[in-house]
BAMAR-946367 format. One line per 4 residues: their letters; for each residue x negated, y, z negated of C-alpha. Coordinates in Angstrom, 2 decimals. Layout:
REM BAMAR-946367
A	X,Y,Z | ...
REM end
This chain:
REM BAMAR-946367
XXXX	64.74,21.99,39.12 | 64.93,19.33,36.52 | 63.58,16.66,38.97 | 60.68,19.04,39.77
XXXX	59.82,19.40,36.11 | 59.97,15.65,35.60 | 57.73,15.06,38.65 | 55.17,17.66,37.44
XXXX	55.19,16.14,33.96 | 54.52,12.71,35.41 | 51.73,14.03,37.59 | 50.18,15.75,34.58
XXXX	50.40,12.59,32.45 | 48.89,10.51,35.24 | 46.01,13.03,35.57 | 45.24,12.89,31.87
XXXX	45.33,9.11,31.89 | 43.10,9.02,34.90 | 40.51,11.25,33.18 | 40.56,9.01,30.13
XXXX	40.58,5.64,31.84 | 38.85,6.29,35.17 | 36.83,9.41,34.43 | 33.05,9.37,34.28
XXXX	31.09,9.50,31.05 | 29.49,12.81,30.18 | 25.74,13.08,29.98 | 25.96,13.42,26.17
XXXX	28.09,10.34,25.82 | 25.48,8.38,27.82 | 22.66,9.63,25.60 | 24.62,8.78,22.47
XXXX	25.09,5.26,23.70 | 21.41,5.07,24.67 | 20.62,5.82,20.98 | 23.20,3.32,19.80
XXXX	22.01,0.31,21.82 | 18.53,0.72,20.37 | 19.70,0.70,16.74 | 18.89,-2.71,15.31
XXXX	19.93,-3.76,11.78 | 16.41,-5.02,11.05 | 13.34,-5.78,13.20 | 9.75,-6.86,12.72
XXXX	6.98,-7.06,15.29 | 3.25,-6.90,16.01 | 2.17,-4.63,18.81 | -0.91,-3.31,20.52
XXXX	-1.61,0.37,21.25 | -3.99,0.78,24.13 | -5.54,4.17,24.87 | -7.18,4.64,28.25
XXXX	-9.37,7.62,29.17 | -9.59,9.08,32.71 | -12.53,6.82,33.49 | -10.53,3.69,32.65
XXXX	-12.25,2.99,29.33 | -10.02,1.37,26.73 | -9.57,1.45,23.02 | -7.06,-1.02,21.50
XXXX	-5.35,-0.86,18.15 | -3.29,-3.67,16.60 | -0.24,-2.54,14.71 | 2.53,-4.10,12.58
XXXX	5.88,-2.45,12.72 | 9.20,-2.92,10.99 | 12.56,-1.07,11.01 | 15.83,-1.15,9.09
XXXX	19.15,0.59,9.35 | 20.51,2.21,6.20 | 23.29,4.68,5.28 | 25.86,2.76,7.39
XXXX	23.58,3.00,10.40 | 23.04,6.74,10.17 | 19.43,6.44,9.16 | 16.76,4.22,10.71
XXXX	13.70,3.63,8.49 | 10.49,2.63,10.22 | 7.07,1.66,8.86 | 3.92,1.35,11.01
XXXX	0.61,-0.08,9.78 | -2.68,-0.33,11.58 | -4.25,-3.80,11.36 | -7.40,-3.34,13.53
XXXX	-10.01,-2.22,14.35 | -11.80,-1.46,11.09 | -11.97,2.32,11.52 | -8.18,2.63,11.52
XXXX	-7.19,-0.45,9.45 | -4.76,0.44,6.68 | -3.62,3.70,8.23 | 0.15,3.81,8.08
XXXX	3.23,5.92,8.94 | 6.67,6.00,7.35 | 9.57,7.47,9.33 | 13.13,8.26,8.26
XXXX	14.97,8.80,11.53 | 18.26,10.54,10.84 | 21.15,10.85,13.24 | 22.06,14.42,12.39
XXXX	19.11,15.98,10.57 | 15.36,16.60,11.08 | 13.39,13.38,10.58 | 11.01,12.82,7.70
XXXX	7.54,11.52,8.40 | 4.59,10.56,6.18 | 1.14,9.41,7.07 | -1.28,7.45,4.83
XXXX	-5.03,7.74,5.35 | -6.87,4.94,3.49 | -10.22,6.87,3.44 | -8.49,9.58,1.41
XXXX	-6.16,7.18,-0.43 | -3.53,9.81,0.05 | -0.21,10.14,1.71 | 1.06,13.44,3.11
XXXX	4.22,14.58,4.77 | 3.95,15.49,8.49 | 5.27,19.07,8.82 | 7.77,19.92,11.58
XXXX	5.10,21.92,13.33 | 2.99,18.80,13.71 | 5.66,16.69,15.39 | 4.27,17.48,18.91
XXXX	0.74,16.54,17.95 | -0.99,13.30,19.15 | -0.16,10.05,17.33 | -3.59,8.55,16.37
XXXX	-5.35,9.98,19.36 | -2.90,8.55,21.89 | -0.76,10.31,24.50 | 2.27,9.52,22.39
XXXX	3.21,12.37,20.02 | 4.48,11.99,16.46 | 7.92,13.03,17.73 | 7.89,10.20,20.20
XXXX	8.01,7.69,17.32 | 11.51,8.69,16.40 | 14.67,9.18,18.51 | 15.47,12.82,19.15
XXXX	18.42,14.35,17.34 | 21.10,14.32,20.06 | 22.55,17.63,18.82 | 19.26,19.41,19.39
XXXX	19.65,19.20,23.14 | 22.13,19.92,25.95 | 22.52,17.36,28.70 | 23.46,17.33,32.34
XXXX	23.69,14.46,34.91 | 21.68,15.58,37.93 | 21.85,12.46,40.04 | 21.48,8.73,40.40
XXXX	18.21,6.94,41.12 | 16.76,3.47,41.03 | 13.76,2.91,38.75 | 11.92,-0.41,39.17
XXXX	15.05,-1.96,40.66 | 17.42,-0.63,37.95 | 20.32,1.71,38.89 | 19.99,4.68,36.58
XXXX	21.66,8.00,35.76 | 19.23,10.92,36.01 | 19.84,13.25,33.06 | 18.31,16.69,32.32
XXXX	17.84,17.46,28.62 | 17.20,21.05,27.37 | 16.48,22.20,23.85 | 19.38,24.22,22.41
XXXX	17.12,26.76,20.78 | 13.57,28.18,20.81 | 12.87,26.63,17.49 | 13.66,23.20,18.78
XXXX	11.49,23.88,21.84 | 8.64,24.99,19.55 | 8.99,21.93,17.39 | 9.01,19.46,20.23
XXXX	6.59,21.41,22.46 | 9.03,20.87,25.38 | 10.89,23.14,27.77 | 12.92,20.17,29.10
XXXX	13.07,16.44,29.61 | 14.40,14.41,32.46 | 15.60,10.93,31.50 | 16.55,7.94,33.66
XXXX	19.00,5.68,31.77 | 19.98,2.19,33.07 | 23.72,1.99,33.90 | 24.04,-1.63,32.83
XXXX	22.31,-1.59,29.42 | 21.89,2.14,28.62 | 18.12,1.72,28.13 | 15.79,4.55,29.03
XXXX	13.59,3.47,31.96 | 11.68,6.67,32.57 | 11.21,10.12,30.99 | 9.40,13.18,32.25
XXXX	8.26,15.72,29.70 | 7.78,19.39,30.64 | 5.57,21.72,28.65 | 6.62,25.25,27.48
XXXX	5.49,26.72,30.84 | 7.87,24.35,32.65 | 5.09,22.16,33.99 | 5.28,18.40,34.08
XXXX	2.68,17.02,31.67 | 3.72,13.51,30.60 | 5.59,10.58,32.07 | 6.95,7.62,30.03
XXXX	7.75,4.34,31.74 | 9.63,1.69,29.74 | 9.70,-1.94,30.89 | 10.14,-5.56,29.72
XXXX	13.58,-4.76,28.34 | 14.80,-7.51,25.98 | 18.27,-8.15,24.68 | 18.50,-8.70,20.98
XXXX	21.24,-9.58,18.53 | 24.65,-7.83,18.62 | 24.22,-6.54,22.15 | 21.22,-4.36,21.30
XXXX	18.35,-3.75,23.71 | 14.76,-2.67,23.40 | 11.95,-1.99,25.87 | 8.92,-4.04,24.69
XXXX	6.42,-2.11,26.82 | 6.09,1.69,26.92 | 3.40,3.50,28.89 | 2.80,7.23,28.48
XXXX	0.73,9.00,31.14 | -0.57,12.48,30.71 | -0.63,13.85,34.27 | -2.70,16.88,33.25
XXXX	-5.66,15.17,31.64 | -5.50,11.70,33.28 | -5.20,9.80,30.05 | -2.78,7.01,29.41
XXXX	-1.52,5.10,26.39 | 0.74,2.05,26.11 | 2.60,0.21,23.38 | 3.09,-3.45,24.03
XXXX	5.18,-5.45,21.57 | 4.88,-9.14,20.94 | 7.69,-11.21,19.66 | 10.60,-9.11,18.45
XXXX	11.78,-10.74,15.23 | 15.43,-9.77,14.40 | 15.59,-9.67,10.60 | 18.54,-7.77,8.97
XXXX	17.20,-8.78,5.59 | 13.85,-6.99,5.85 | 13.10,-5.65,2.31 | 14.13,-2.13,1.46
XXXX	10.92,-1.60,-0.58 | 8.86,-1.89,2.58 | 10.08,1.53,3.58 | 8.62,3.59,0.80
XXXX	5.48,5.61,0.29 | 4.45,3.14,-2.46 | 4.46,0.31,0.07 | 2.62,2.49,2.62
XXX	-0.21,2.96,0.20 | -0.71,-0.74,-0.54 | -4.06,-1.87,0.91
REM end
């Protein structure tokens, strides 16, 4: 009997070690790492935002962007300023992207010379007439969703986990305007390669494709090109970043409403 107990104890210990050492990552662990690899101590870049209507006609905006991690990496501050064309020049957004709280967002309209906070009910609205929403400009709070691995697929030659993401409450669904997301995450670098967005009726309405993934300092990664297609109205929008300048010393005062209002 003693030998049986010892054998069973050994089997139990081996099983626990196997789960820890050899077990697969959970969907939530993958999504947490996806968020972590995109957190960069400081970054500056100039990007273009291209808006394409169903007939293929294009509008292009030039944008400067900067980001900085604060609060021991728990908050990512981001400032976006439109440089051209003239009708949007000077328009800016300030975003405080928190790990475990609702994000803060402000928008400055130079014609009004006024900054206003973007309410939570406006997060699912269009960003400057594009197919990106205001919510797309910040990483979603991981705790606001439940996750499940539903398969493995290859996206543009990259082996990915396919993960279903569901809002944990109706209020989160209302704020994001989503009933679910399906995300494809690269197994090697944990970078999101594709996301499908489903509206409150459960219908697919947007597809995000991320490409030109670049490795930055400290093992961080970023997709330099992001294209959002609205499959319901035929419109597309894309962000294309130029040189990604790693700068951990980007100035703190650049991430304030006062800086946003400088013309």
